[in-house]
C-alpha positions in Angstrom: 0.0 0.0 0.0 2.8 2.4 0.8 5.7 2.8 -1.7 9.0 2.1 0.2 12.2 3.6 -1.3 15.7 2.2 -0.8 17.4 5.0 1.2 16.8 7.7 3.8 13.4 9.4 3.9 11.5 12.2 5.6 8.0 12.1 7.0 5.7 14.8 8.3 4.2 13.8 11.7 1.6 16.2 13.2 0.3 14.1 16.1 -2.9 13.3 14.2 -4.3 9.9 13.3 -3.2 10.1 9.6 0.5 10.8 10.1 0.7 8.5 13.1 -0.5 5.6 11.0 1.9 6.5 8.2 4.8 6.6 10.7 3.8 3.2 12.1 4.0 1.6 8.6 7.2 3.3 7.7 8.9 2.2 10.9 7.5 -1.3 10.3 8.6 -1.6 6.7 11.4 0.9 6.0 15.0 -0.3 6.3 16.9 3.0 6.3 17.0 6.2 8.3 13.8 8.2 8.8 13.8 11.9 9.4 10.6 12.9 11.3 9.5 16.5 10.8 7.0 18.1 13.2 5.8 21.7 13.0 5.1 22.9 16.6 2.3 25.5 16.3 2.4 28.2 19.0 -1.1 29.4 18.1 -2.4 26.0 19.2 -0.2 25.9 22.4 2.1 23.2 20.9 -0.5 20.6 21.6 0.3 18.7 18.5 4.0 18.6 19.1 3.5 17.3 22.6 1.4 14.5 21.3 4.0 13.7 18.6 6.5 12.7 21.3 4.1 10.0 22.5 3.2 8.9 19.0 6.9 8.6 17.9 7.8 6.7 21.1 4.9 4.3 20.7 5.8 3.5 17.1 9.5 3.2 17.9 8.7 0.7 20.7 6.1 -1.3 18.7 8.2 -1.6 15.6 11.6 -1.9 17.4 12.9 0.9 15.1 15.5 3.4 16.3 17.1 4.6 13.2 15.4 8.0 13.1 15.8 11.7 14.0 12.9 13.8 15.2 13.1 17.4 14.1 10.6 19.8 15.8 10.4 23.2 14.3 8.6 26.0 16.1 6.1 28.2 14.2 3.8 31.0 15.3 1.1 29.6 13.1 1.1 26.4 10.9 0.7 26.9 7.2 0.8 24.5 4.3 3.9 26.3 2.9 5.8 25.8 6.1 5.0 22.1 6.1 6.3 21.7 2.6 9.4 23.7 3.4 10.4 21.6 6.4 12.4 19.0 4.5 13.9 21.4 1.8 17.4 21.5 3.3 17.5 17.8 3.7 16.7 17.3 0.0 19.4 19.9 -0.9 22.0 18.0 1.1 20.8 14.6 -0.2 19.9 13.4 3.3 16.4 12.2 2.2 15.2 10.8 -1.1 11.5 11.2 -0.5 9.2 13.1 1.7 6.0 11.3 3.0 2.8 13.0 4.1 -0.3 11.4 5.6 -2.8 13.7 4.1 -6.2 12.1 3.3 -9.3 12.8 1.2 -12.2 14.7 2.8 -15.4 12.9 3.7 -18.1 13.1 1.0 -19.4 16.6 0.3 -22.9 15.7 1.6 -21.2 14.9 5.0 -19.0 18.0 5.3 -21.9 20.2 4.2 -23.5 19.3 7.6 -20.4 20.2 9.6 -20.6 23.4 11.8 -17.5 24.9 10.2 -16.0 24.7 6.7 -12.5 24.4 5.3 -11.0 27.1 3.2 -11.4 26.6 -0.6 -7.7 25.7 -1.2 -7.8 22.8 1.3 -11.2 21.7 0.0 -9.8 21.4 -3.4 -6.6 19.7 -2.3 -8.6 17.0 -0.4 -11.5 16.8 -2.8 -12.9 13.2 -2.5 -14.3 13.3 -6.0 -10.8 13.7 -7.5 -8.4 10.7 -7.8 -4.9 12.1 -7.1 -1.4 10.7 -7.8 0.2 9.1 -4.8 3.6 10.3 -6.0 2.7 13.7 -7.6 6.4 14.6 -8.2 10.0 13.3 -7.8 10.1 14.3 -4.1 6.8 13.6 -2.4 4.7 10.5 -1.5 1.1 10.9 -0.3 0.0 7.2 0.3 -3.4 8.1 1.8 -4.4 10.9 -0.6 -7.4 9.0 -2.0 -8.5 7.5 1.3 -10.8 9.2 3.8 -10.9 8.8 7.6 -13.3 5.9 7.5 -10.9 4.0 5.3 -8.0 4.8 7.7 -10.2 3.7 10.7 -10.5 0.3 9.1 -6.8 0.0 8.7 -6.4 0.9 12.4 -8.8 -1.9 13.2 -7.1 -4.4 10.9 -3.7 -3.6 12.5 -5.0 -3.6 16.0 -3.8 0.0 16.7 -6.3 1.2 19.3 -3.4 2.3 21.6 -1.9 4.4 18.9 -5.1 6.0 17.9 -5.8 7.0 21.5 -2.4 8.9 21.5 -3.3 11.0 18.5 -5.0 14.4 18.4 -6.8 16.1 15.5 -8.4 19.1 17.3 -7.6 22.6 15.8 -9.2 24.6 18.6 -7.3 27.7 19.6 -7.9 27.3 23.3 -5.3 25.9 25.7 -7.3 22.8 26.6 -4.5 20.2 26.6 -4.5 17.0 24.5 -8.3 16.6 24.2 -10.8 17.2 21.5 -13.2 20.2 21.5 -15.8 18.3 19.5 -16.7 21.5 17.6 -14.0 22.3 15.1 -14.0 20.9 11.5 -11.2 18.4 12.4 -13.0 17.0 15.4 -16.1 16.5 13.3 -14.1 14.7 10.6 -12.5 12.5 13.3 -15.8 11.6 14.8 -17.3 10.8 11.4 -14.4 8.6 10.5 -13.7 6.7 13.7 -17.0 7.1 15.6 -15.2 8.5 18.7 -12.3 10.8 19.5 -10.2 8.4 21.5 -11.6 4.9 20.9 -13.1 2.9 18.1 -14.8 -0.5 17.8 
């Protein structure tokens, strides 16, 4: 399911369910060094970066994989451009061959139309579930989940018996300092609930 390259790679890990699952598979299958990139978002009180530490440690232990470096970069506010720029220097220095991201497709439009909040038009288009996208859109990036939505990922979590890993992840985009919990109100919480049925467990 996930293309594996012969050499060092980079992967974006946000602390969410998508990137945590991707990291698990890469640590399980990859044989070379992994550079893990996390953007610590000050506007969200670094909640995601704090959860990433638990996610990375869980995957490391479960997969018995220690050939990695975890790079945490602080940012006043996360943007798509910053996420894509994280591994730039590593490509330039030939320290990674590919950069993996766990971005998924949105739920069907009839589902998201009922959400309390809506994504911006750029993100809606980038994750449009009606478009089939290339898993490897260029020579540098791999998006293995780009045509899967959260319900498809939830089934993979079940198949792999990854309840413990899911419970460590956080998707909430609330701007309040509430700690590693889910507000239940933001777009990302609604998507998570739709996909998995609950914020911290699934059956």
